[in-house]
C-alpha positions in Angstrom: 177.9 136.3 249.5 176.3 132.9 248.6 172.6 132.4 249.2 172.4 130.2 252.4 171.7 126.6 251.8 169.3 126.7 254.8 166.9 129.0 253.0 163.2 128.6 254.0 161.2 126.2 251.9 158.3 127.3 249.8 155.1 127.2 251.9 153.1 124.0 251.5 150.0 125.9 250.5 151.8 127.4 247.5 150.9 126.1 244.1 153.2 123.9 242.1 153.8 126.7 239.7 155.0 129.1 242.4 157.2 126.4 243.9 158.8 125.8 240.4 159.3 129.5 240.0 161.0 129.8 243.4 163.2 126.9 242.5 164.2 128.4 239.2 165.0 131.8 240.8 167.1 130.1 243.4 169.1 128.2 240.8 169.5 131.3 238.8 170.8 133.2 241.9 173.2 130.4 242.6 174.5 130.5 239.0 174.9 134.3 239.1 176.9 134.1 242.3 179.1 131.4 240.9 179.8 133.4 237.8 180.7 136.6 239.7 182.5 135.0 242.7 186.0 135.8 241.6 185.4 139.2 240.0 183.5 140.3 243.1 186.4 139.1 245.3 188.9 141.1 243.3 186.7 144.2 243.4 186.2 143.8 247.2 189.9 143.8 247.8 190.3 146.8 245.4 187.6 148.6 247.3 189.2 147.9 250.6 192.6 149.0 249.3 191.1 152.3 248.1 189.7 152.9 251.6 193.1 152.3 253.1 194.7 154.7 250.6 191.9 157.3 251.3 192.4 157.1 255.1 196.2 157.3 254.9 197.1 159.4 251.9 193.8 160.6 250.4 192.4 159.8 247.0 193.1 161.7 243.7 190.2 162.2 241.3 191.1 159.0 239.3 191.0 156.7 242.4 187.9 158.5 243.6 186.2 157.7 240.3 187.3 154.1 240.5 186.0 153.8 244.0 182.6 155.2 243.0 182.4 152.8 240.0 183.1 149.8 242.2 180.5 151.0 244.7 177.9 151.3 241.9 178.7 147.8 240.7 178.2 146.4 244.2 174.9 148.2 244.5 173.7 146.8 241.1 174.9 143.3 242.1 173.1 143.5 245.5 169.8 144.8 243.9 169.9 142.0 241.2 170.5 139.3 243.9 167.7 140.8 246.0 165.3 140.6 243.0 166.3 137.0 242.2 166.1 135.8 245.8 162.9 133.8 246.3 162.6 134.9 249.9 163.4 138.7 250.2 163.3 139.0 254.0 165.5 135.9 254.5 168.0 137.3 252.0 168.1 140.7 253.8 168.4 139.0 257.2 171.6 137.2 256.0 173.1 140.1 254.1 172.1 143.2 256.2 175.8 144.0 256.9 176.6 144.0 253.2 173.6 146.4 252.6 174.9 148.6 255.4 178.3 148.7 253.8 176.8 150.0 250.6 174.9 152.8 252.5 178.0 154.3 254.2 179.8 155.4 251.0 176.6 157.4 250.1 177.3 159.7 253.1 180.5 160.8 251.5 179.2 160.8 247.9 176.2 162.9 248.8 178.5 165.3 250.8 177.0 164.4 254.1 180.3 163.8 255.8 181.6 167.3 255.0 178.5 168.7 256.6 179.2 166.7 259.7 182.8 168.0 259.6 181.6 171.6 259.3 179.6 171.0 262.5 182.8 169.9 264.2 181.4 166.5 265.1 184.7 164.7 265.2 183.3 161.6 266.9 180.6 161.3 264.2 183.2 161.4 261.4 185.5 158.9 263.1 182.6 156.7 263.8 181.7 156.6 260.1 185.3 155.9 259.3 185.3 153.0 261.8 182.1 151.6 260.4 183.6 151.9 256.9 186.7 149.9 257.8 184.6 147.2 259.6 182.0 146.8 256.8 184.5 146.8 253.9 186.8 144.4 255.8 183.8 142.1 256.6 182.8 142.1 252.9 186.3 141.0 251.8 186.4 138.4 254.6 183.1 136.9 253.7 183.8 136.7 249.9 187.3 135.3 250.7 185.7 132.7 253.0 183.2 131.7 250.4 185.9 131.4 247.7 188.3 129.4 249.8 185.6 127.6 251.8 187.4 128.7 255.0 189.9 125.9 254.7 193.7 125.8 254.9 196.4 127.9 256.3 196.3 130.1 253.2 192.9 131.4 254.1 194.1 132.3 257.6 197.2 134.1 256.2 195.1 136.1 253.7 192.5 137.0 256.3 195.2 138.1 258.7 196.9 140.3 256.1 193.5 142.0 255.3 192.8 142.6 259.0 196.3 143.9 259.6 196.4 146.4 256.7 192.9 147.7 257.4 193.5 147.9 261.1 196.7 149.8 260.7 194.9 152.3 258.4 192.2 152.8 261.0 194.5 153.3 264.0 196.6 155.7 262.0 193.5 157.7 261.0 192.2 157.9 264.6 195.5 158.5 266.4 197.5 160.8 264.2 195.7 164.2 265.0 195.2 164.2 268.7 193.9 167.2 270.7 196.0 169.2 273.1 199.2 168.4 271.4 199.3 164.8 272.5 201.7 162.5 270.6 200.0 159.8 268.6 200.9 157.6 265.7 202.7 159.7 263.1 202.9 157.4 260.0 201.4 154.4 258.5 204.5 152.3 259.0 204.4 152.8 262.7 200.7 152.0 262.7 201.4 148.7 260.8 204.0 147.8 263.4 201.7 148.6 266.3 198.9 146.5 264.7 201.4 143.6 264.2 202.4 143.8 267.9 198.7 143.7 269.0 197.8 140.8 266.7 200.8 138.8 267.9 199.7 139.5 271.5 203.2 140.9 272.2 201.7 144.3 272.9 203.0 147.8 272.5 204.0 150.7 274.8 201.4 152.9 273.0 197.8 152.9 274.1 195.1 154.4 271.9 193.8 157.7 273.2 190.6 158.1 271.1 187.4 156.1 271.7 187.4 154.8 268.1 191.1 153.7 268.4 190.3 151.8 271.6 187.3 150.1 269.9 189.5 149.1 267.0 192.3 147.9 269.4 189.8 145.7 271.2 188.6 144.2 267.9 192.1 143.5 266.8 192.9 141.8 270.2 189.8 139.6 269.9 190.9 138.5 266.4 194.4 137.9 267.8 193.1 135.6 270.5 191.1 133.6 267.9 194.2 133.5 265.7 196.4 132.2 268.4 193.9 129.4 269.2 193.8 128.4 265.6 197.6 128.4 265.3 197.8 126.2 268.5 195.3 123.8 267.0 197.3 123.5 263.8 200.6 122.9 265.6 198.9 120.3 267.8 197.5 118.5 264.8 200.9 118.6 263.1 202.8 117.1 266.0 200.1 114.5 266.7 200.1 113.5 263.1 203.9 113.2 263.1 203.7 111.1 266.2 201.0 108.8 264.8 203.1 108.1 261.7 206.0 106.9 263.8 206.3 103.1 264.3 207.7 103.6 267.8 205.1 106.1 268.9 202.7 105.4 271.8 199.8 106.7 269.7 198.4 104.3 267.1 198.9 105.6 263.6 197.3 104.9 260.3 199.8 102.1 259.4 199.3 100.4 262.8 195.5 100.5 262.5 195.7 99.1 259.0 198.0 96.3 260.1 195.6 95.5 263.0 192.6 95.3 260.6 194.5 92.8 258.4 195.3 90.6 261.4 191.6 90.8 262.5 190.5 89.8 259.0 192.9 86.9 258.9 191.8 85.7 262.4 188.2 85.9 261.3 188.9 83.7 258.3 190.8 81.2 260.4 187.9 81.0 262.9 185.4 80.5 260.1 187.5 77.7 258.6 187.8 75.9 261.9 184.0 76.2 262.5 183.3 74.8 259.1 185.6 71.9 259.6 183.9 71.0 263.0 180.5 71.0 261.3 181.8 68.6 258.6 183.0 66.2 261.3 
């Protein structure tokens, strides 16, 4: 996550030395984020992928070790950025969700989740899983947005793929073991199909039965609405652009505007020449 460009300025009463130090720390922070932008993006996708594997199939000791290693790297990176940030509270305000995403894995690493499971608090466990999905997905989305500058159809496709894969893992986790023998989603492929139907606004004949599944379904539907609006805007821009480039179109295109500008320039020169001739006579 890049340090916001709208960061607060150094107070006027600060000495020139303090202002220079803040400026150097800000430049160093920007340089550090630029160096690690791509490695952190790759690690974020790997961390999200490990969460999906954990929710669907479970992690073996090797993958669990890799996940903990990535988590430690993220903690060190966040702590270093926090130390370099000239304005600590401002940095925390803009990166609190990332900090929260680093706290959630500690609950599993410190064996707090098994304690909750032993107390048969199913909703607490599922709530932590939902928060884990949301925070890790958000981290990947923010780093992807910073890397691609939120431009182009490629960014939208990559973002949609992340949301679909993570959403399918979540809905499978919440809806596979239902109480009272209720039939839920029995495999990850079905969950992925259900997620695709929700995100394309086609809908499905299955409705989530758990509270966490319903929350996740609502979030996917909200994203789908935004995605449809973006797709509509892209199609409208494409067709308007095609129409504008046509010589027979009712909408003035770039070529027509350029030709009109040339005619106006020629007319201006002709008027100036006539005015100059009248003055000479």
